[in-house]
VEXVO-240645 format. One line per field, with one value per atom (N, C-alpha, C, O): residue number from 1; x, y, z. Coordinates in nm, 3 decimals, always signed. Example, Ala and Ser with C-alpha at 12.3 -4.5 7.8 and 13.67 -1.06 7.14 Angstrom:
<mises>
num <- c(1, 1, 1, 1, 2, 2, 2, 2)
xx <- c(+1.319, +1.230, +1.320, +1.424, +1.285, +1.367, +1.290, +1.341)
yy <- c(-0.569, -0.450, -0.330, -0.332, -0.225, -0.106, +0.003, +0.114)
zz <- c(+0.780, +0.780, +0.780, +0.846, +0.708, +0.714, +0.787, +0.804)
</mises>
This chain:
<mises>
num <- c(1, 1, 1, 1, 2, 2, 2, 2, 3, 3, 3, 3, 4, 4, 4, 4, 5, 5, 5, 5, 6, 6, 6, 6, 7, 7, 7, 7, 8, 8, 8, 8, 9, 9, 9, 9, 10, 10, 10, 10, 11, 11, 11, 11, 12, 12, 12, 12, 13, 13, 13, 13, 14, 14, 14, 14, 15, 15, 15, 15, 16, 16, 16, 16, 17, 17, 17, 17, 18, 18, 18, 18, 19, 19, 19, 19, 20, 20, 20, 20, 21, 21, 21, 21, 22, 22, 22, 22, 23, 23, 23, 23, 24, 24, 24, 24, 25, 25, 25, 25, 26, 26, 26, 26, 27, 27, 27, 27, 28, 28, 28, 28, 29, 29, 29, 29, 30, 30, 30, 30, 31, 31, 31, 31, 32, 32, 32, 32, 33, 33, 33, 33, 34, 34, 34, 34, 35, 35, 35, 35, 36, 36, 36, 36, 37, 37, 37, 37, 38, 38, 38, 38, 39, 39, 39, 39, 40, 40, 40, 40, 41, 41, 41, 41, 42, 42, 42, 42, 43, 43, 43, 43, 44, 44, 44, 44, 45, 45, 45, 45, 46, 46, 46, 46, 47, 47, 47, 47, 48, 48, 48, 48, 49, 49, 49, 49, 50, 50, 50, 50, 51, 51, 51, 51, 52, 52, 52, 52, 53, 53, 53, 53, 54, 54, 54, 54, 55, 55, 55, 55, 56, 56, 56, 56, 57, 57, 57, 57, 58, 58, 58, 58, 59, 59, 59, 59, 60, 60, 60, 60, 61, 61, 61, 61, 62, 62, 62, 62, 63, 63, 63, 63, 64, 64, 64, 64, 65, 65, 65, 65, 66, 66, 66, 66, 67, 67, 67, 67, 68, 68, 68, 68, 69, 69, 69, 69, 70, 70, 70, 70, 71, 71, 71, 71, 72, 72, 72, 72, 73, 73, 73, 73, 74, 74, 74, 74, 75, 75, 75, 75, 76, 76, 76, 76, 77, 77, 77, 77, 78, 78, 78, 78, 79, 79, 79, 79)
xx <- c(-12.491, -12.489, -12.518, -12.605, -12.445, -12.463, -12.573, -12.596, -12.641, -12.744, -12.709, -12.680, -12.713, -12.683, -12.794, -12.862, -12.811, -12.906, -12.825, -12.730, -12.861, -12.784, -12.876, -12.990, -12.825, -12.900, -12.830, -12.709, -12.909, -12.855, -12.927, -13.050, -12.850, -12.907, -13.004, -12.970, -13.122, -13.224, -13.172, -13.201, -13.096, -13.045, -12.950, -12.951, -12.868, -12.775, -12.854, -12.825, -12.954, -13.034, -13.107, -13.119, -13.154, -13.222, -13.127, -13.169, -13.001, -12.903, -12.873, -12.852, -12.872, -12.839, -12.960, -12.946, -13.077, -13.199, -13.215, -13.260, -13.179, -13.193, -13.108, -13.139, -13.004, -12.919, -12.974, -12.920, -13.078, -13.140, -13.232, -13.317, -13.213, -13.297, -13.444, -13.482, -13.525, -13.668, -13.722, -13.689, -13.802, -13.859, -13.773, -13.819, -13.647, -13.561, -13.589, -13.602, -13.598, -13.621, -13.500, -13.386, -13.523, -13.413, -13.329, -13.207, -13.392, -13.315, -13.222, -13.108, -13.270, -13.186, -13.071, -12.959, -13.099, -12.995, -12.887, -12.767, -12.929, -12.832, -12.750, -12.628, -12.815, -12.745, -12.638, -12.525, -12.675, -12.582, -12.462, -12.349, -12.489, -12.382, -12.284, -12.163, -12.339, -12.254, -12.170, -12.051, -12.231, -12.157, -12.046, -11.936, -12.073, -11.971, -11.856, -11.739, -11.889, -11.786, -11.700, -11.578, -11.765, -11.691, -11.604, -11.492, -11.653, -11.574, -11.449, -11.340, -11.465, -11.351, -11.251, -11.130, -11.302, -11.213, -11.135, -11.016, -11.201, -11.135, -11.026, -10.917, -11.053, -10.953, -10.835, -10.720, -10.861, -10.752, -10.669, -10.546, -10.733, -10.659, -10.571, -10.458, -10.621, -10.541, -10.421, -10.311, -10.441, -10.330, -10.226, -10.106, -10.272, -10.178, -10.099, -9.979, -10.166, -10.097, -9.995, -9.887, -10.030, -9.937, -9.815, -9.702, -9.838, -9.727, -9.637, -9.514, -9.695, -9.615, -9.532, -9.416, -9.593, -9.521, -9.403, -9.294, -9.428, -9.320, -9.208, -9.091, -9.244, -9.144, -9.063, -8.941, -9.132, -9.065, -8.965, -8.853, -9.005, -8.915, -8.795, -8.682, -8.820, -8.710, -8.612, -8.491, -8.666, -8.580, -8.497, -8.381, -8.559, -8.484, -8.370, -8.263, -8.396, -8.293, -8.173, -8.060, -8.195, -8.084, -7.988, -7.867, -8.043, -7.959, -7.871, -7.775, -7.903, -7.827, -7.748, -7.702, -7.734, -7.659, -7.510, -7.463, -7.435, -7.291, -7.224, -7.274, -7.112, -7.042, -7.004, -7.010, -6.965, -6.922, -7.034, -7.006, -7.160, -7.274, -7.289, -7.289, -7.303, -7.315, -7.462, -7.516, -7.525, -7.668, -7.697, -7.796, -7.613, -7.633, -7.628, -7.710, -7.531, -7.517, -7.639, -7.688, -7.687, -7.806, -7.927, -8.004, -7.945, -8.058, -8.044, -8.143, -7.925, -7.902, -7.935, -7.992, -7.902, -7.930, -8.079, -8.126, -8.154, -8.298, -8.373, -8.469, -8.333, -8.409, -8.336, -8.382)
yy <- c(-0.326, -0.470, -0.502, -0.440, -0.599, -0.641, -0.747, -0.822, -0.750, -0.851, -0.928, -0.870, -1.061, -1.148, -1.250, -1.285, -1.295, -1.402, -1.531, -1.536, -1.633, -1.757, -1.872, -1.881, -1.958, -2.076, -2.198, -2.213, -2.286, -2.407, -2.527, -2.529, -2.624, -2.746, -2.810, -2.828, -2.845, -2.906, -3.033, -3.057, -3.113, -3.239, -3.210, -3.280, -3.106, -3.068, -3.016, -3.051, -2.934, -2.878, -2.988, -2.981, -3.089, -3.200, -3.274, -3.320, -3.283, -3.352, -3.275, -3.335, -3.142, -3.062, -3.021, -2.979, -3.033, -2.989, -3.049, -2.978, -3.178, -3.231, -3.158, -3.165, -3.090, -3.020, -2.882, -2.816, -2.838, -2.708, -2.727, -2.816, -2.641, -2.648, -2.637, -2.557, -2.720, -2.714, -2.577, -2.522, -2.524, -2.392, -2.278, -2.164, -2.307, -2.202, -2.182, -2.279, -2.059, -2.026, -2.069, -2.039, -2.139, -2.187, -2.073, -2.085, -1.962, -1.847, -1.793, -1.758, -1.787, -1.739, -1.836, -1.794, -1.965, -2.066, -2.054, -2.057, -2.038, -2.022, -1.896, -1.897, -1.787, -1.662, -1.683, -1.636, -1.754, -1.781, -1.864, -1.838, -1.964, -2.048, -1.969, -1.984, -1.884, -1.804, -1.705, -1.688, -1.641, -1.547, -1.618, -1.564, -1.738, -1.815, -1.850, -1.835, -1.897, -1.933, -1.813, -1.823, -1.700, -1.581, -1.529, -1.482, -1.538, -1.495, -1.582, -1.531, -1.712, -1.804, -1.774, -1.775, -1.747, -1.714, -1.586, -1.579, -1.486, -1.359, -1.378, -1.321, -1.460, -1.488, -1.560, -1.525, -1.659, -1.733, -1.642, -1.655, -1.550, -1.456, -1.366, -1.337, -1.321, -1.237, -1.314, -1.260, -1.443, -1.525, -1.543, -1.534, -1.569, -1.586, -1.459, -1.464, -1.344, -1.217, -1.193, -1.141, -1.229, -1.214, -1.303, -1.260, -1.427, -1.519, -1.467, -1.476, -1.411, -1.355, -1.238, -1.222, -1.156, -1.040, -1.086, -1.030, -1.189, -1.241, -1.299, -1.278, -1.373, -1.431, -1.321, -1.330, -1.218, -1.106, -1.041, -1.007, -1.024, -0.964, -1.054, -1.007, -1.185, -1.279, -1.279, -1.284, -1.274, -1.271, -1.143, -1.145, -1.033, -0.907, -0.916, -0.860, -0.989, -1.006, -1.083, -1.058, -1.176, -1.253, -1.160, -1.178, -1.061, -0.966, -0.882, -0.822, -0.876, -0.795, -0.879, -0.828, -1.008, -1.095, -1.062, -1.014, -1.089, -1.066, -1.146, -1.251, -1.098, -1.159, -1.304, -1.387, -1.338, -1.474, -1.561, -1.666, -1.519, -1.593, -1.726, -1.729, -1.836, -1.970, -2.012, -2.052, -2.002, -2.032, -2.179, -2.209, -2.269, -2.413, -2.445, -2.521, -2.387, -2.410, -2.354, -2.417, -2.239, -2.178, -2.269, -2.287, -2.326, -2.417, -2.545, -2.594, -2.598, -2.718, -2.691, -2.777, -2.574, -2.539, -2.519, -2.539, -2.479, -2.459, -2.589, -2.595, -2.691, -2.816, -2.917, -3.031)
zz <- c(+5.173, +5.157, +5.011, +4.950, +4.956, +4.819, +4.810, +4.905, +4.698, +4.674, +4.549, +4.445, +4.560, +4.447, +4.431, +4.527, +4.311, +4.283, +4.269, +4.191, +4.344, +4.343, +4.302, +4.348, +4.216, +4.175, +4.234, +4.223, +4.296, +4.356, +4.296, +4.288, +4.254, +4.196, +4.295, +4.413, +4.248, +4.336, +4.404, +4.521, +4.330, +4.388, +4.504, +4.605, +4.490, +4.597, +4.717, +4.831, +4.690, +4.798, +4.875, +4.997, +4.805, +4.871, +4.966, +5.072, +4.927, +5.012, +5.140, +5.245, +5.132, +5.250, +5.332, +5.447, +5.275, +5.343, +5.483, +5.573, +5.507, +5.642, +5.748, +5.867, +5.705, +5.802, +5.839, +5.928, +5.772, +5.803, +5.924, +5.926, +6.024, +6.144, +6.105, +6.020, +6.168, +6.137, +6.174, +6.280, +6.089, +6.113, +6.061, +6.055, +6.022, +5.970, +5.821, +5.746, +5.781, +5.641, +5.559, +5.595, +5.447, +5.364, +5.310, +5.302, +5.274, +5.224, +5.331, +5.302, +5.454, +5.564, +5.589, +5.618, +5.576, +5.596, +5.490, +5.520, +5.364, +5.254, +5.277, +5.258, +5.317, +5.347, +5.453, +5.439, +5.559, +5.668, +5.620, +5.659, +5.535, +5.484, +5.397, +5.409, +5.311, +5.222, +5.304, +5.277, +5.403, +5.487, +5.563, +5.577, +5.613, +5.685, +5.591, +5.627, +5.472, +5.374, +5.337, +5.333, +5.310, +5.270, +5.384, +5.361, +5.507, +5.622, +5.636, +5.660, +5.620, +5.627, +5.516, +5.538, +5.397, +5.285, +5.313, +5.283, +5.369, +5.399, +5.504, +5.492, +5.605, +5.709, +5.647, +5.674, +5.562, +5.497, +5.408, +5.403, +5.339, +5.254, +5.338, +5.300, +5.453, +5.543, +5.594, +5.603, +5.629, +5.676, +5.567, +5.593, +5.445, +5.334, +5.310, +5.284, +5.318, +5.298, +5.408, +5.382, +5.532, +5.644, +5.624, +5.648, +5.580, +5.556, +5.445, +5.456, +5.339, +5.231, +5.280, +5.242, +5.366, +5.420, +5.506, +5.498, +5.590, +5.675, +5.589, +5.618, +5.485, +5.397, +5.329, +5.318, +5.285, +5.222, +5.317, +5.277, +5.443, +5.541, +5.567, +5.580, +5.574, +5.598, +5.481, +5.501, +5.359, +5.241, +5.235, +5.195, +5.276, +5.281, +5.381, +5.361, +5.490, +5.593, +5.542, +5.585, +5.450, +5.393, +5.320, +5.326, +5.252, +5.178, +5.269, +5.222, +5.399, +5.492, +5.592, +5.694, +5.563, +5.653, +5.645, +5.542, +5.753, +5.750, +5.640, +5.598, +5.593, +5.480, +5.508, +5.416, +5.631, +5.663, +5.721, +5.779, +5.706, +5.760, +5.686, +5.563, +5.761, +5.703, +5.703, +5.806, +5.587, +5.576, +5.606, +5.673, +5.557, +5.581, +5.730, +5.781, +5.798, +5.942, +6.016, +6.110, +5.975, +6.036, +6.022, +6.117, +5.903, +5.882, +5.964, +6.017, +5.975, +6.055, +6.201, +6.268, +6.250, +6.390, +6.417, +6.529, +6.314, +6.330, +6.348, +6.425, +6.277, +6.278, +6.356, +6.369)
</mises>
């Protein structure tokens, strides 16, 4: 596990402090928030990579379309 030192503006912390469960350690709460944010970012990055891979596969498919394939007609039929 990695360890980082994080500085948070006191004014910002004062604004979010009411959302911390009473009795919960602030350090543990910040840890939980950072882990949640990083997990969401990792999921979004995986989705973006999947979308890029799908686009790449679709673009490769265009290069192998039949000679008389009508791209405009195909798009009209999709929508």
